[in-house]
CHARMM internal coordinates of N, CA and C (Angstrom, degrees):
IC EDIT
DIST 1 N 1 CA 1.4331
DIST 1 CA 1 C 1.5184
ANGL 1 N 1 CA 1 C 110.70
DIST 1 C 2 N 1.3004
ANGL 1 CA 1 C 2 N 116.96
DIHE 1 N 1 CA 1 C 2 N 140.65
DIST 2 N 2 CA 1.4523
ANGL 1 C 2 N 2 CA 125.48
DIHE 1 CA 1 C 2 N 2 CA -177.37
DIST 2 CA 2 C 1.5216
ANGL 2 N 2 CA 2 C 107.58
DIHE 1 C 2 N 2 CA 2 C -135.94
DIST 2 C 3 N 1.3357
ANGL 2 CA 2 C 3 N 115.18
DIHE 2 N 2 CA 2 C 3 N 128.54
DIST 3 N 3 CA 1.4133
ANGL 2 C 3 N 3 CA 118.36
DIHE 2 CA 2 C 3 N 3 CA 170.40
DIST 3 CA 3 C 1.5921
ANGL 3 N 3 CA 3 C 109.33
DIHE 2 C 3 N 3 CA 3 C -108.87
DIST 3 C 4 N 1.3346
ANGL 3 CA 3 C 4 N 113.65
DIHE 3 N 3 CA 3 C 4 N 132.69
DIST 4 N 4 CA 1.4713
ANGL 3 C 4 N 4 CA 116.68
DIHE 3 CA 3 C 4 N 4 CA 178.52
DIST 4 CA 4 C 1.5233
ANGL 4 N 4 CA 4 C 112.29
DIHE 3 C 4 N 4 CA 4 C -130.34
DIST 4 C 5 N 1.2942
ANGL 4 CA 4 C 5 N 114.40
DIHE 4 N 4 CA 4 C 5 N 136.28
DIST 5 N 5 CA 1.4595
ANGL 4 C 5 N 5 CA 119.90
DIHE 4 CA 4 C 5 N 5 CA 177.15
DIST 5 CA 5 C 1.5514
ANGL 5 N 5 CA 5 C 109.08
DIHE 4 C 5 N 5 CA 5 C -90.47
DIST 5 C 6 N 1.2393
ANGL 5 CA 5 C 6 N 114.64
DIHE 5 N 5 CA 5 C 6 N 125.63
DIST 6 N 6 CA 1.5459
ANGL 5 C 6 N 6 CA 115.27
DIHE 5 CA 5 C 6 N 6 CA -175.33
DIST 6 CA 6 C 1.4644
ANGL 6 N 6 CA 6 C 103.12
DIHE 5 C 6 N 6 CA 6 C -115.92
DIST 6 C 7 N 1.4217
ANGL 6 CA 6 C 7 N 115.57
DIHE 6 N 6 CA 6 C 7 N 151.07
DIST 7 N 7 CA 1.4312
ANGL 6 C 7 N 7 CA 122.08
DIHE 6 CA 6 C 7 N 7 CA 172.85
DIST 7 CA 7 C 1.5050
ANGL 7 N 7 CA 7 C 108.12
DIHE 6 C 7 N 7 CA 7 C -62.08
DIST 7 C 8 N 1.2809
ANGL 7 CA 7 C 8 N 111.26
DIHE 7 N 7 CA 7 C 8 N 147.70
DIST 8 N 8 CA 1.5200
ANGL 7 C 8 N 8 CA 121.97
DIHE 7 CA 7 C 8 N 8 CA -175.29
DIST 8 CA 8 C 1.5592
ANGL 8 N 8 CA 8 C 112.81
DIHE 7 C 8 N 8 CA 8 C -47.68
DIST 8 C 9 N 1.3703
ANGL 8 CA 8 C 9 N 110.50
DIHE 8 N 8 CA 8 C 9 N -49.14
DIST 9 N 9 CA 1.5376
ANGL 8 C 9 N 9 CA 116.08
DIHE 8 CA 8 C 9 N 9 CA 179.57
DIST 9 CA 9 C 1.5411
ANGL 9 N 9 CA 9 C 115.45
DIHE 8 C 9 N 9 CA 9 C -57.61
DIST 9 C 10 N 1.3291
ANGL 9 CA 9 C 10 N 110.57
DIHE 9 N 9 CA 9 C 10 N -42.05
DIST 10 N 10 CA 1.5659
ANGL 9 C 10 N 10 CA 116.41
DIHE 9 CA 9 C 10 N 10 CA 177.65
DIST 10 CA 10 C 1.5350
ANGL 10 N 10 CA 10 C 111.04
DIHE 9 C 10 N 10 CA 10 C -65.79
DIST 10 C 11 N 1.3426
ANGL 10 CA 10 C 11 N 114.79
DIHE 10 N 10 CA 10 C 11 N -46.29
DIST 11 N 11 CA 1.3872
ANGL 10 C 11 N 11 CA 121.64
DIHE 10 CA 10 C 11 N 11 CA 179.23
DIST 11 CA 11 C 1.5607
ANGL 11 N 11 CA 11 C 110.63
DIHE 10 C 11 N 11 CA 11 C -56.98
DIST 11 C 12 N 1.3187
ANGL 11 CA 11 C 12 N 115.65
DIHE 11 N 11 CA 11 C 12 N -45.71
DIST 12 N 12 CA 1.4985
ANGL 11 C 12 N 12 CA 117.75
DIHE 11 CA 11 C 12 N 12 CA 175.01
DIST 12 CA 12 C 1.4816
ANGL 12 N 12 CA 12 C 114.72
DIHE 11 C 12 N 12 CA 12 C -61.62
DIST 12 C 13 N 1.3424
ANGL 12 CA 12 C 13 N 117.95
DIHE 12 N 12 CA 12 C 13 N -41.56
DIST 13 N 13 CA 1.4662
ANGL 12 C 13 N 13 CA 119.68
DIHE 12 CA 12 C 13 N 13 CA 178.79
DIST 13 CA 13 C 1.5957
ANGL 13 N 13 CA 13 C 110.89
DIHE 12 C 13 N 13 CA 13 C -63.45
DIST 13 C 14 N 1.3773
ANGL 13 CA 13 C 14 N 114.46
DIHE 13 N 13 CA 13 C 14 N -43.25
DIST 14 N 14 CA 1.3804
ANGL 13 C 14 N 14 CA 119.43
DIHE 13 CA 13 C 14 N 14 CA 176.43
DIST 14 CA 14 C 1.4870
ANGL 14 N 14 CA 14 C 115.14
DIHE 13 C 14 N 14 CA 14 C -59.58
DIST 14 C 15 N 1.3787
ANGL 14 CA 14 C 15 N 114.56
DIHE 14 N 14 CA 14 C 15 N -42.94
DIST 15 N 15 CA 1.4884
ANGL 14 C 15 N 15 CA 118.12
DIHE 14 CA 14 C 15 N 15 CA 173.11
DIST 15 CA 15 C 1.4744
ANGL 15 N 15 CA 15 C 115.14
DIHE 14 C 15 N 15 CA 15 C -60.13
DIST 15 C 16 N 1.3104
ANGL 15 CA 15 C 16 N 116.37
DIHE 15 N 15 CA 15 C 16 N -42.64
DIST 16 N 16 CA 1.4865
ANGL 15 C 16 N 16 CA 118.73
DIHE 15 CA 15 C 16 N 16 CA 177.72
DIST 16 CA 16 C 1.5130
ANGL 16 N 16 CA 16 C 110.78
DIHE 15 C 16 N 16 CA 16 C -64.09
DIST 16 C 17 N 1.2717
ANGL 16 CA 16 C 17 N 120.37
DIHE 16 N 16 CA 16 C 17 N -43.98
DIST 17 N 17 CA 1.4225
ANGL 16 C 17 N 17 CA 122.76
DIHE 16 CA 16 C 17 N 17 CA 179.60
DIST 17 CA 17 C 1.5407
ANGL 17 N 17 CA 17 C 111.27
DIHE 16 C 17 N 17 CA 17 C -61.22
DIST 17 C 18 N 1.2895
ANGL 17 CA 17 C 18 N 115.11
DIHE 17 N 17 CA 17 C 18 N -48.43
DIST 18 N 18 CA 1.4505
ANGL 17 C 18 N 18 CA 121.27
DIHE 17 CA 17 C 18 N 18 CA -177.26
DIST 18 CA 18 C 1.5401
ANGL 18 N 18 CA 18 C 108.41
DIHE 17 C 18 N 18 CA 18 C -60.44
DIST 18 C 19 N 1.3094
ANGL 18 CA 18 C 19 N 120.31
DIHE 18 N 18 CA 18 C 19 N -43.77
DIST 19 N 19 CA 1.4686
ANGL 18 C 19 N 19 CA 125.60
DIHE 18 CA 18 C 19 N 19 CA -179.32
DIST 19 CA 19 C 1.4971
ANGL 19 N 19 CA 19 C 109.63
DIHE 18 C 19 N 19 CA 19 C -66.02
DIST 19 C 20 N 1.3130
ANGL 19 CA 19 C 20 N 118.54
DIHE 19 N 19 CA 19 C 20 N -44.43
DIST 20 N 20 CA 1.4594
ANGL 19 C 20 N 20 CA 119.45
DIHE 19 CA 19 C 20 N 20 CA -172.18
DIST 20 CA 20 C 1.5455
ANGL 20 N 20 CA 20 C 109.53
DIHE 19 C 20 N 20 CA 20 C -77.07
DIST 20 C 21 N 1.3271
ANGL 20 CA 20 C 21 N 120.02
DIHE 20 N 20 CA 20 C 21 N -18.50
DIST 21 N 21 CA 1.4235
ANGL 20 C 21 N 21 CA 119.78
DIHE 20 CA 20 C 21 N 21 CA 179.07
DIST 21 CA 21 C 1.5596
ANGL 21 N 21 CA 21 C 114.92
DIHE 20 C 21 N 21 CA 21 C -108.05
DIST 21 C 22 N 1.2595
ANGL 21 CA 21 C 22 N 113.18
DIHE 21 N 21 CA 21 C 22 N -11.45
DIST 22 N 22 CA 1.4874
ANGL 21 C 22 N 22 CA 117.87
DIHE 21 CA 21 C 22 N 22 CA -178.25
DIST 22 CA 22 C 1.5212
ANGL 22 N 22 CA 22 C 116.40
DIHE 21 C 22 N 22 CA 22 C 76.10
DIST 22 C 23 N 1.2749
ANGL 22 CA 22 C 23 N 113.32
DIHE 22 N 22 CA 22 C 23 N 9.87
DIST 23 N 23 CA 1.4793
ANGL 22 C 23 N 23 CA 119.39
DIHE 22 CA 22 C 23 N 23 CA 178.93
DIST 23 CA 23 C 1.5664
ANGL 23 N 23 CA 23 C 109.32
DIHE 22 C 23 N 23 CA 23 C -97.19
DIST 23 C 24 N 1.2495
ANGL 23 CA 23 C 24 N 116.37
DIHE 23 N 23 CA 23 C 24 N 152.53
DIST 24 N 24 CA 1.4562
ANGL 23 C 24 N 24 CA 120.38
DIHE 23 CA 23 C 24 N 24 CA 175.89
DIST 24 CA 24 C 1.5410
ANGL 24 N 24 CA 24 C 113.61
DIHE 23 C 24 N 24 CA 24 C -66.94
DIST 24 C 25 N 1.2734
ANGL 24 CA 24 C 25 N 120.89
DIHE 24 N 24 CA 24 C 25 N 149.62
DIST 25 N 25 CA 1.4597
ANGL 24 C 25 N 25 CA 121.90
DIHE 24 CA 24 C 25 N 25 CA 173.23
DIST 25 CA 25 C 1.5153
ANGL 25 N 25 CA 25 C 113.53
DIHE 24 C 25 N 25 CA 25 C -55.00
DIST 25 C 26 N 1.3957
ANGL 25 CA 25 C 26 N 115.40
DIHE 25 N 25 CA 25 C 26 N -37.77
DIST 26 N 26 CA 1.3724
ANGL 25 C 26 N 26 CA 117.30
DIHE 25 CA 25 C 26 N 26 CA -178.59
DIST 26 CA 26 C 1.5207
ANGL 26 N 26 CA 26 C 118.03
DIHE 25 C 26 N 26 CA 26 C -63.06
DIST 26 C 27 N 1.3795
ANGL 26 CA 26 C 27 N 113.37
DIHE 26 N 26 CA 26 C 27 N -24.27
DIST 27 N 27 CA 1.4626
ANGL 26 C 27 N 27 CA 120.60
DIHE 26 CA 26 C 27 N 27 CA 173.91
DIST 27 CA 27 C 1.5321
ANGL 27 N 27 CA 27 C 106.47
DIHE 26 C 27 N 27 CA 27 C -61.32
DIST 27 C 28 N 1.2632
ANGL 27 CA 27 C 28 N 118.45
DIHE 27 N 27 CA 27 C 28 N -48.66
DIST 28 N 28 CA 1.4814
ANGL 27 C 28 N 28 CA 120.38
DIHE 27 CA 27 C 28 N 28 CA -171.24
DIST 28 CA 28 C 1.5684
ANGL 28 N 28 CA 28 C 108.47
DIHE 27 C 28 N 28 CA 28 C -76.54
DIST 28 C 29 N 1.3454
ANGL 28 CA 28 C 29 N 120.02
DIHE 28 N 28 CA 28 C 29 N -26.03
DIST 29 N 29 CA 1.3776
ANGL 28 C 29 N 29 CA 118.51
DIHE 28 CA 28 C 29 N 29 CA 177.93
DIST 29 CA 29 C 1.5295
ANGL 29 N 29 CA 29 C 108.24
DIHE 28 C 29 N 29 CA 29 C -74.37
DIST 29 C 30 N 1.2875
ANGL 29 CA 29 C 30 N 118.77
DIHE 29 N 29 CA 29 C 30 N -38.44
DIST 30 N 30 CA 1.4919
ANGL 29 C 30 N 30 CA 121.29
DIHE 29 CA 29 C 30 N 30 CA 178.51
DIST 30 CA 30 C 1.4520
ANGL 30 N 30 CA 30 C 110.07
DIHE 29 C 30 N 30 CA 30 C -64.89
DIST 30 C 31 N 1.3684
ANGL 30 CA 30 C 31 N 118.24
DIHE 30 N 30 CA 30 C 31 N -43.25
DIST 31 N 31 CA 1.5089
ANGL 30 C 31 N 31 CA 122.78
DIHE 30 CA 30 C 31 N 31 CA -178.85
DIST 31 CA 31 C 1.5398
ANGL 31 N 31 CA 31 C 107.81
DIHE 30 C 31 N 31 CA 31 C -64.85
DIST 31 C 32 N 1.3141
ANGL 31 CA 31 C 32 N 118.39
DIHE 31 N 31 CA 31 C 32 N -41.35
DIST 32 N 32 CA 1.4507
ANGL 31 C 32 N 32 CA 119.43
DIHE 31 CA 31 C 32 N 32 CA 177.88
DIST 32 CA 32 C 1.4406
ANGL 32 N 32 CA 32 C 114.59
DIHE 31 C 32 N 32 CA 32 C -63.35
DIST 32 C 33 N 1.3031
ANGL 32 CA 32 C 33 N 117.91
DIHE 32 N 32 CA 32 C 33 N -43.65
DIST 33 N 33 CA 1.4553
ANGL 32 C 33 N 33 CA 122.98
DIHE 32 CA 32 C 33 N 33 CA 178.85
DIST 33 CA 33 C 1.4448
ANGL 33 N 33 CA 33 C 113.45
DIHE 32 C 33 N 33 CA 33 C -65.93
DIST 33 C 34 N 1.3234
ANGL 33 CA 33 C 34 N 116.50
DIHE 33 N 33 CA 33 C 34 N -40.97
DIST 34 N 34 CA 1.4257
ANGL 33 C 34 N 34 CA 123.29
DIHE 33 CA 33 C 34 N 34 CA 177.14
DIST 34 CA 34 C 1.5023
ANGL 34 N 34 CA 34 C 113.52
DIHE 33 C 34 N 34 CA 34 C -59.01
DIST 34 C 35 N 1.3406
ANGL 34 CA 34 C 35 N 113.69
DIHE 34 N 34 CA 34 C 35 N -44.04
DIST 35 N 35 CA 1.4535
ANGL 34 C 35 N 35 CA 119.00
DIHE 34 CA 34 C 35 N 35 CA 179.79
DIST 35 CA 35 C 1.5462
ANGL 35 N 35 CA 35 C 111.57
DIHE 34 C 35 N 35 CA 35 C -72.12
DIST 35 C 36 N 1.3594
ANGL 35 CA 35 C 36 N 116.77
DIHE 35 N 35 CA 35 C 36 N -42.08
DIST 36 N 36 CA 1.4284
ANGL 35 C 36 N 36 CA 120.87
DIHE 35 CA 35 C 36 N 36 CA 177.40
DIST 36 CA 36 C 1.5647
ANGL 36 N 36 CA 36 C 111.39
DIHE 35 C 36 N 36 CA 36 C -60.48
DIST 36 C 37 N 1.3285
ANGL 36 CA 36 C 37 N 118.93
DIHE 36 N 36 CA 36 C 37 N -48.01
DIST 37 N 37 CA 1.3770
ANGL 36 C 37 N 37 CA 121.45
DIHE 36 CA 36 C 37 N 37 CA -170.56
DIST 37 CA 37 C 1.5616
ANGL 37 N 37 CA 37 C 113.52
DIHE 36 C 37 N 37 CA 37 C -68.51
DIST 37 C 38 N 1.3084
ANGL 37 CA 37 C 38 N 113.85
DIHE 37 N 37 CA 37 C 38 N -24.99
DIST 38 N 38 CA 1.5741
ANGL 37 C 38 N 38 CA 113.72
DIHE 37 CA 37 C 38 N 38 CA 176.95
DIST 38 CA 38 C 1.4795
ANGL 38 N 38 CA 38 C 116.56
DIHE 37 C 38 N 38 CA 38 C -52.67
DIST 38 C 39 N 1.3145
ANGL 38 CA 38 C 39 N 117.62
DIHE 38 N 38 CA 38 C 39 N -40.63
DIST 39 N 39 CA 1.5111
ANGL 38 C 39 N 39 CA 119.78
DIHE 38 CA 38 C 39 N 39 CA -175.92
DIST 39 CA 39 C 1.4970
ANGL 39 N 39 CA 39 C 107.93
DIHE 38 C 39 N 39 CA 39 C -68.11
DIST 39 C 40 N 1.3857
ANGL 39 CA 39 C 40 N 119.34
DIHE 39 N 39 CA 39 C 40 N -57.55
DIST 40 N 40 CA 1.4779
ANGL 39 C 40 N 40 CA 117.24
DIHE 39 CA 39 C 40 N 40 CA -174.70
DIST 40 CA 40 C 1.6352
ANGL 40 N 40 CA 40 C 110.22
DIHE 39 C 40 N 40 CA 40 C -60.85
DIST 40 C 41 N 1.2915
ANGL 40 CA 40 C 41 N 118.17
DIHE 40 N 40 CA 40 C 41 N -32.83
DIST 41 N 41 CA 1.4469
ANGL 40 C 41 N 41 CA 122.66
DIHE 40 CA 40 C 41 N 41 CA -178.72
DIST 41 CA 41 C 1.5889
ANGL 41 N 41 CA 41 C 106.91
DIHE 40 C 41 N 41 CA 41 C -62.44
DIST 41 C 42 N 1.3469
ANGL 41 CA 41 C 42 N 111.83
DIHE 41 N 41 CA 41 C 42 N -50.52
DIST 42 N 42 CA 1.5004
ANGL 41 C 42 N 42 CA 116.18
DIHE 41 CA 41 C 42 N 42 CA 180.00
DIST 42 CA 42 C 1.5475
ANGL 42 N 42 CA 42 C 112.36
DIHE 41 C 42 N 42 CA 42 C -59.69
DIST 42 C 43 N 1.3548
ANGL 42 CA 42 C 43 N 113.57
DIHE 42 N 42 CA 42 C 43 N -42.87
DIST 43 N 43 CA 1.4607
ANGL 42 C 43 N 43 CA 118.62
DIHE 42 CA 42 C 43 N 43 CA -176.34
DIST 43 CA 43 C 1.5360
ANGL 43 N 43 CA 43 C 109.27
DIHE 42 C 43 N 43 CA 43 C -63.82
DIST 43 C 44 N 1.3087
ANGL 43 CA 43 C 44 N 118.63
DIHE 43 N 43 CA 43 C 44 N -46.29
DIST 44 N 44 CA 1.4376
ANGL 43 C 44 N 44 CA 122.21
DIHE 43 CA 43 C 44 N 44 CA -178.80
DIST 44 CA 44 C 1.5025
ANGL 44 N 44 CA 44 C 114.67
DIHE 43 C 44 N 44 CA 44 C -64.90
DIST 44 C 45 N 1.4077
ANGL 44 CA 44 C 45 N 116.53
DIHE 44 N 44 CA 44 C 45 N -37.06
DIST 45 N 45 CA 1.4389
ANGL 44 C 45 N 45 CA 122.50
DIHE 44 CA 44 C 45 N 45 CA 174.39
DIST 45 CA 45 C 1.4983
ANGL 45 N 45 CA 45 C 110.71
DIHE 44 C 45 N 45 CA 45 C -66.03
DIST 45 C 46 N 1.3017
ANGL 45 CA 45 C 46 N 120.87
DIHE 45 N 45 CA 45 C 46 N -40.11
DIST 46 N 46 CA 1.4663
ANGL 45 C 46 N 46 CA 126.22
DIHE 45 CA 45 C 46 N 46 CA -178.55
DIST 46 CA 46 C 1.5868
ANGL 46 N 46 CA 46 C 106.24
DIHE 45 C 46 N 46 CA 46 C -66.94
DIST 46 C 47 N 1.2992
ANGL 46 CA 46 C 47 N 113.26
DIHE 46 N 46 CA 46 C 47 N -43.05
DIST 47 N 47 CA 1.5175
ANGL 46 C 47 N 47 CA 119.31
DIHE 46 CA 46 C 47 N 47 CA -179.05
DIST 47 CA 47 C 1.5595
ANGL 47 N 47 CA 47 C 107.39
DIHE 46 C 47 N 47 CA 47 C -64.23
DIST 47 C 48 N 1.2446
ANGL 47 CA 47 C 48 N 118.00
DIHE 47 N 47 CA 47 C 48 N -42.10
DIST 48 N 48 CA 1.5114
ANGL 47 C 48 N 48 CA 121.19
DIHE 47 CA 47 C 48 N 48 CA -174.63
DIST 48 CA 48 C 1.5489
ANGL 48 N 48 CA 48 C 106.98
DIHE 47 C 48 N 48 CA 48 C -69.05
DIST 48 C 49 N 1.3351
ANGL 48 CA 48 C 49 N 118.99
DIHE 48 N 48 CA 48 C 49 N -40.57
DIST 49 N 49 CA 1.4265
ANGL 48 C 49 N 49 CA 122.48
DIHE 48 CA 48 C 49 N 49 CA 179.51
DIST 49 CA 49 C 1.5438
ANGL 49 N 49 CA 49 C 111.43
DIHE 48 C 49 N 49 CA 49 C -66.96
DIST 49 C 50 N 1.3468
ANGL 49 CA 49 C 50 N 114.81
DIHE 49 N 49 CA 49 C 50 N -37.02
DIST 50 N 50 CA 1.4863
ANGL 49 C 50 N 50 CA 118.57
DIHE 49 CA 49 C 50 N 50 CA -179.69
DIST 50 CA 50 C 1.5810
ANGL 50 N 50 CA 50 C 106.60
DIHE 49 C 50 N 50 CA 50 C -67.54
DIST 50 C 51 N 1.3239
ANGL 50 CA 50 C 51 N 117.29
DIHE 50 N 50 CA 50 C 51 N -42.63
DIST 51 N 51 CA 1.4860
ANGL 50 C 51 N 51 CA 118.62
DIHE 50 CA 50 C 51 N 51 CA -179.47
DIST 51 CA 51 C 1.5543
ANGL 51 N 51 CA 51 C 108.75
DIHE 50 C 51 N 51 CA 51 C -59.68
DIST 51 C 52 N 1.3873
ANGL 51 CA 51 C 52 N 113.53
DIHE 51 N 51 CA 51 C 52 N -41.69
DIST 52 N 52 CA 1.4663
ANGL 51 C 52 N 52 CA 114.69
DIHE 51 CA 51 C 52 N 52 CA 179.12
DIST 52 CA 52 C 1.5715
ANGL 52 N 52 CA 52 C 114.83
DIHE 51 C 52 N 52 CA 52 C -66.91
DIST 52 C 53 N 1.2559
ANGL 52 CA 52 C 53 N 110.66
DIHE 52 N 52 CA 52 C 53 N -37.15
DIST 53 N 53 CA 1.5411
ANGL 52 C 53 N 53 CA 115.82
DIHE 52 CA 52 C 53 N 53 CA 174.17
DIST 53 CA 53 C 1.4923
ANGL 53 N 53 CA 53 C 112.77
DIHE 52 C 53 N 53 CA 53 C -61.63
DIST 53 C 54 N 1.2815
ANGL 53 CA 53 C 54 N 115.12
DIHE 53 N 53 CA 53 C 54 N -45.85
DIST 54 N 54 CA 1.4592
ANGL 53 C 54 N 54 CA 117.12
DIHE 53 CA 53 C 54 N 54 CA -179.83
DIST 54 CA 54 C 1.4978
ANGL 54 N 54 CA 54 C 114.59
DIHE 53 C 54 N 54 CA 54 C -69.99
DIST 54 C 55 N 1.3022
ANGL 54 CA 54 C 55 N 115.21
DIHE 54 N 54 CA 54 C 55 N -24.50
DIST 55 N 55 CA 1.4763
ANGL 54 C 55 N 55 CA 118.62
DIHE 54 CA 54 C 55 N 55 CA -179.45
DIST 55 CA 55 C 1.5531
ANGL 55 N 55 CA 55 C 112.98
DIHE 54 C 55 N 55 CA 55 C -82.59
DIST 55 C 56 N 1.2855
ANGL 55 CA 55 C 56 N 113.69
DIHE 55 N 55 CA 55 C 56 N -20.68
DIST 56 N 56 CA 1.5285
ANGL 55 C 56 N 56 CA 121.40
DIHE 55 CA 55 C 56 N 56 CA 179.25
DIST 56 CA 56 C 1.4852
ANGL 56 N 56 CA 56 C 110.32
DIHE 55 C 56 N 56 CA 56 C -66.59
DIST 56 C 57 N 1.2634
ANGL 56 CA 56 C 57 N 110.90
DIHE 56 N 56 CA 56 C 57 N 144.96
DIST 57 N 57 CA 1.5356
ANGL 56 C 57 N 57 CA 117.41
DIHE 56 CA 56 C 57 N 57 CA -179.10
DIST 57 CA 57 C 1.5812
ANGL 57 N 57 CA 57 C 104.29
DIHE 56 C 57 N 57 CA 57 C -80.04
DIST 57 C 58 N 1.3063
ANGL 57 CA 57 C 58 N 113.68
DIHE 57 N 57 CA 57 C 58 N 129.68
DIST 58 N 58 CA 1.4940
ANGL 57 C 58 N 58 CA 120.36
DIHE 57 CA 57 C 58 N 58 CA -178.77
DIST 58 CA 58 C 1.5110
ANGL 58 N 58 CA 58 C 105.82
DIHE 57 C 58 N 58 CA 58 C -80.37
DIST 58 C 59 N 1.3912
ANGL 58 CA 58 C 59 N 112.16
DIHE 58 N 58 CA 58 C 59 N 137.97
DIST 59 N 59 CA 1.4698
ANGL 58 C 59 N 59 CA 122.10
DIHE 58 CA 58 C 59 N 59 CA 175.42
DIST 59 CA 59 C 1.4691
ANGL 59 N 59 CA 59 C 108.70
DIHE 58 C 59 N 59 CA 59 C -110.37
DIST 59 C 60 N 1.2833
ANGL 59 CA 59 C 60 N 119.92
DIHE 59 N 59 CA 59 C 60 N 124.44
DIST 60 N 60 CA 1.4880
ANGL 59 C 60 N 60 CA 121.89
DIHE 59 CA 59 C 60 N 60 CA 176.47
DIST 60 CA 60 C 1.5061
ANGL 60 N 60 CA 60 C 110.80
DIHE 59 C 60 N 60 CA 60 C -58.19
DIST 60 C 61 N 1.3380
ANGL 60 CA 60 C 61 N 115.11
DIHE 60 N 60 CA 60 C 61 N 142.05
DIST 61 N 61 CA 1.4444
ANGL 60 C 61 N 61 CA 126.24
DIHE 60 CA 60 C 61 N 61 CA -179.02
DIST 61 CA 61 C 1.5018
ANGL 61 N 61 CA 61 C 109.01
DIHE 60 C 61 N 61 CA 61 C -54.41
DIST 61 C 62 N 1.2857
ANGL 61 CA 61 C 62 N 117.55
DIHE 61 N 61 CA 61 C 62 N -46.38
DIST 62 N 62 CA 1.5389
ANGL 61 C 62 N 62 CA 120.16
DIHE 61 CA 61 C 62 N 62 CA -178.02
DIST 62 CA 62 C 1.4908
ANGL 62 N 62 CA 62 C 110.05
DIHE 61 C 62 N 62 CA 62 C -60.14
DIST 62 C 63 N 1.3290
ANGL 62 CA 62 C 63 N 116.88
DIHE 62 N 62 CA 62 C 63 N -40.92
DIST 63 N 63 CA 1.4546
ANGL 62 C 63 N 63 CA 116.69
DIHE 62 CA 62 C 63 N 63 CA 176.93
DIST 63 CA 63 C 1.5095
ANGL 63 N 63 CA 63 C 113.35
DIHE 62 C 63 N 63 CA 63 C -62.89
DIST 63 C 64 N 1.2703
ANGL 63 CA 63 C 64 N 118.35
DIHE 63 N 63 CA 63 C 64 N -44.84
DIST 64 N 64 CA 1.4765
ANGL 63 C 64 N 64 CA 123.28
DIHE 63 CA 63 C 64 N 64 CA 176.91
DIST 64 CA 64 C 1.4539
ANGL 64 N 64 CA 64 C 112.00
DIHE 63 C 64 N 64 CA 64 C -56.66
DIST 64 C 65 N 1.3284
ANGL 64 CA 64 C 65 N 118.82
DIHE 64 N 64 CA 64 C 65 N -46.08
DIST 65 N 65 CA 1.3493
ANGL 64 C 65 N 65 CA 127.48
DIHE 64 CA 64 C 65 N 65 CA -177.13
DIST 65 CA 65 C 1.5845
ANGL 65 N 65 CA 65 C 109.13
DIHE 64 C 65 N 65 CA 65 C -60.91
DIST 65 C 66 N 1.3169
ANGL 65 CA 65 C 66 N 113.38
DIHE 65 N 65 CA 65 C 66 N -50.98
DIST 66 N 66 CA 1.4621
ANGL 65 C 66 N 66 CA 122.37
DIHE 65 CA 65 C 66 N 66 CA 177.20
DIST 66 CA 66 C 1.5709
ANGL 66 N 66 CA 66 C 109.70
DIHE 65 C 66 N 66 CA 66 C -56.56
DIST 66 C 67 N 1.2863
ANGL 66 CA 66 C 67 N 114.10
DIHE 66 N 66 CA 66 C 67 N -48.00
DIST 67 N 67 CA 1.4754
ANGL 66 C 67 N 67 CA 116.88
DIHE 66 CA 66 C 67 N 67 CA -178.32
DIST 67 CA 67 C 1.4761
ANGL 67 N 67 CA 67 C 114.06
DIHE 66 C 67 N 67 CA 67 C -60.85
DIST 67 C 68 N 1.2736
ANGL 67 CA 67 C 68 N 116.78
DIHE 67 N 67 CA 67 C 68 N -32.07
DIST 68 N 68 CA 1.5429
ANGL 67 C 68 N 68 CA 123.59
DIHE 67 CA 67 C 68 N 68 CA -176.78
DIST 68 CA 68 C 1.5079
ANGL 68 N 68 CA 68 C 111.60
DIHE 67 C 68 N 68 CA 68 C -100.01
DIST 68 C 69 N 1.3256
ANGL 68 CA 68 C 69 N 117.40
DIHE 68 N 68 CA 68 C 69 N 7.12
DIST 69 N 69 CA 1.4883
ANGL 68 C 69 N 69 CA 120.03
DIHE 68 CA 68 C 69 N 69 CA 173.97
DIST 69 CA 69 C 1.5199
ANGL 69 N 69 CA 69 C 111.08
DIHE 68 C 69 N 69 CA 69 C 69.96
DIST 69 C 70 N 1.2716
ANGL 69 CA 69 C 70 N 121.13
DIHE 69 N 69 CA 69 C 70 N 33.87
DIST 70 N 70 CA 1.4410
ANGL 69 C 70 N 70 CA 126.32
DIHE 69 CA 69 C 70 N 70 CA 179.21
DIST 70 CA 70 C 1.5377
ANGL 70 N 70 CA 70 C 109.81
DIHE 69 C 70 N 70 CA 70 C -98.40
DIST 70 C 71 N 1.3200
ANGL 70 CA 70 C 71 N 118.74
DIHE 70 N 70 CA 70 C 71 N 123.58
DIST 71 N 71 CA 1.4772
ANGL 70 C 71 N 71 CA 119.06
DIHE 70 CA 70 C 71 N 71 CA 176.04
DIST 71 CA 71 C 1.5327
ANGL 71 N 71 CA 71 C 107.68
DIHE 70 C 71 N 71 CA 71 C -90.44
DIST 71 C 72 N 1.3194
ANGL 71 CA 71 C 72 N 113.95
DIHE 71 N 71 CA 71 C 72 N 149.90
DIST 72 N 72 CA 1.4818
ANGL 71 C 72 N 72 CA 116.25
DIHE 71 CA 71 C 72 N 72 CA 174.60
DIST 72 CA 72 C 1.5071
ANGL 72 N 72 CA 72 C 110.72
DIHE 71 C 72 N 72 CA 72 C -129.86
END
COOR INIT
IC SEED 1 N 1 CA 1 C
IC BUILD
């Protein structure tokens, strides 16, 4: 459960939308949060992967090819 205080203008807009569509306000709040959260989640996941990539020890291509028996 989450309680959120909204500015009056947003609360009024949400009320109008809910009344005009017959959907509960909570539906639109969930939809808005789901949409909003996607971008920061993607950003932080990409940032985490980039840090891991940069922290990993680089292996020269020739060494990898030799290790796996690939001739070039």
